[in-house]
C-alpha positions in Angstrom: -73.3 171.7 80.9 -76.8 172.2 82.4 -79.8 170.3 81.1 -83.3 170.8 82.4 -86.9 170.0 81.4 -89.7 172.0 83.0 -93.1 173.5 82.5 -91.5 176.1 80.2 -89.9 173.5 77.9 -86.3 172.2 77.6 -82.9 173.9 78.0 -79.3 173.0 77.6 -76.6 175.5 78.4 -73.0 176.1 79.2 -71.6 179.0 81.2 -67.9 179.7 81.5 -66.1 181.6 84.1 -63.3 183.3 82.2 -60.1 181.3 82.4 -58.2 183.9 80.4 -57.8 187.6 81.2 -60.4 189.7 79.4 -57.6 191.3 77.4 -55.9 188.0 76.5 -56.6 188.5 72.8 -59.0 185.6 72.7 -62.7 185.6 72.0 -64.4 184.2 75.1 -67.8 183.1 76.1 -70.2 184.1 79.0 -72.8 181.5 78.0 -74.4 179.6 75.2 -77.3 177.2 74.9 -80.3 175.8 73.3 -84.0 176.1 74.2 -87.2 174.6 73.1 -89.9 176.5 75.0 -93.5 177.3 75.2 -95.4 180.5 76.1 -94.2 180.3 79.7 -90.8 181.3 78.5 -90.0 185.1 78.8 -86.8 187.0 79.4 -86.9 190.8 80.2 -83.7 192.8 80.6 -84.6 196.5 81.1 -80.9 197.4 81.6 -79.7 195.0 78.9 -76.9 192.5 79.3 -73.2 192.9 80.1 -72.6 190.9 76.9 -74.1 191.0 73.4 -76.8 188.5 72.6 -77.2 186.4 69.5 -80.4 184.4 69.0 -80.8 181.9 66.2 -84.3 180.5 65.6 -84.4 176.9 64.5 -88.1 176.2 64.6 -91.3 177.9 65.7 -91.4 181.5 66.4 -90.2 184.0 69.1 -90.7 187.7 69.7 -87.9 190.2 70.4 -88.6 193.7 71.6 -85.8 196.3 71.5 -86.3 200.0 72.1 -90.0 199.7 71.2 -89.3 197.9 68.0 -90.9 194.4 67.7 -89.3 191.7 65.7 -90.7 188.3 64.8 -88.1 185.6 65.0 -89.1 182.8 62.7 -87.0 179.8 61.6 -83.8 180.9 60.0 -83.7 184.3 61.7 -80.5 185.5 63.5 -81.1 188.3 65.9 -78.2 190.3 67.4 -78.6 192.6 70.4 -75.6 194.7 71.5 -74.5 194.8 75.1 -76.3 197.3 77.3 -79.4 197.6 75.1 -82.8 197.1 76.9 -84.6 194.1 75.4 -87.1 191.3 76.0 -87.8 188.1 74.2 -90.4 185.4 74.6 -92.5 182.7 73.0 -95.9 184.1 71.8 -99.1 182.7 73.3 -99.9 179.2 72.2 -96.6 178.7 70.4 -93.3 176.9 70.6 -89.9 178.3 69.9 -86.7 176.4 69.4 -83.5 178.5 69.4 -79.9 178.8 70.2 -78.3 181.7 72.0 -74.8 183.0 72.5 -73.4 185.6 74.9 -69.8 186.3 73.6 -67.5 187.8 76.2 -64.1 189.5 76.5 -62.5 192.6 74.9 -62.0 190.9 71.5 -65.7 190.0 71.1 -66.9 193.4 72.5 -64.6 195.4 70.2 -65.5 193.3 67.2 -69.3 193.6 67.8 -69.1 197.3 68.5 -67.5 197.8 65.0 -69.7 195.3 63.2 -73.0 196.5 64.7 -72.4 200.2 65.0 -74.8 200.2 67.9 -77.8 199.0 65.9 -79.9 195.9 67.0 -80.6 193.8 64.0 -82.3 190.7 62.6 -80.8 188.8 59.7 -82.4 185.9 57.8 -81.3 183.6 55.0 -78.2 181.9 56.3 -78.2 178.1 56.3 -79.1 177.2 59.9 -77.1 174.1 60.0 -73.8 176.0 59.9 -74.7 178.1 62.9 -76.3 175.1 64.8 -73.3 172.8 64.2 -70.9 175.4 65.4 -73.0 176.2 68.5 -73.3 172.4 69.3 -69.6 172.0 68.9 -69.0 175.1 71.1 -71.2 173.6 73.9 -69.4 170.3 73.7 -66.0 171.9 73.8 -67.1 173.9 76.9 -68.5 170.9 78.6 -65.5 168.6 78.0 -62.8 171.3 78.7 -60.0 169.2 77.1 -56.5 170.5 76.7 -56.4 173.7 74.6 -60.2 174.3 74.9 -59.8 178.1 75.4 -58.3 178.4 71.9 -61.0 176.2 70.4 -63.7 178.3 72.2 -62.0 181.5 70.8 -62.0 180.0 67.3 -65.7 179.0 67.4 -66.9 182.2 68.9 -64.9 184.2 66.4 -66.3 182.1 63.5 -69.9 182.7 64.7 -69.4 186.5 65.1 -67.6 186.9 61.8 -70.3 185.0 60.0 -73.0 187.1 61.5 -71.1 190.3 60.8 -70.6 189.3 57.1 -74.3 188.8 56.8 -75.0 192.2 58.3 -72.5 193.8 55.9 -74.4 192.0 53.0 -77.6 193.9 53.8 -79.2 192.7 57.0 -78.2 195.7 59.1 -79.4 198.2 56.6 -82.7 196.3 56.2 -83.3 196.5 59.9 -82.7 200.3 59.9 -85.1 200.7 57.1 -87.7 198.6 58.9 -87.3 200.6 62.1 -87.9 203.9 60.1 -91.0 202.4 58.5 -92.4 201.2 61.8 
């Protein structure tokens, strides 16, 4: 696990080199972490990422730009950006933003997200934050400790997080994002 404090704020993250083949049938992880950051924090990915991105805002407010659409990420917002989609996210001027992120990896996660997202970046609100935060904290601990059987536990936790997000999308979040994009 990597922990750092800096002029941008604070970060904790885990990054895993795949210990299982990409087609192993397990949900795997590229990286996950937590940030509490100020206006100096900015990520810009014009070519997108090799892996999808999930952002869960705990406190404060962030901004997400995807294909010219601007999203405000307030507390309780889950944002999902598919792999390969150009995006940027940052803390607005004068603000603070506390959030978790997850980059799921491997064929299982990619196939699942492709089906669940249907190529549409989305934001979903309304889920109890504690359930996501607890699973993400557990995931980071499992990755840090790497005890016997940790690859199966990582797969279970990543799968639970992705299935929960997909269930919320199916309940209306994805359609709401499409409607918002048409209105904007």
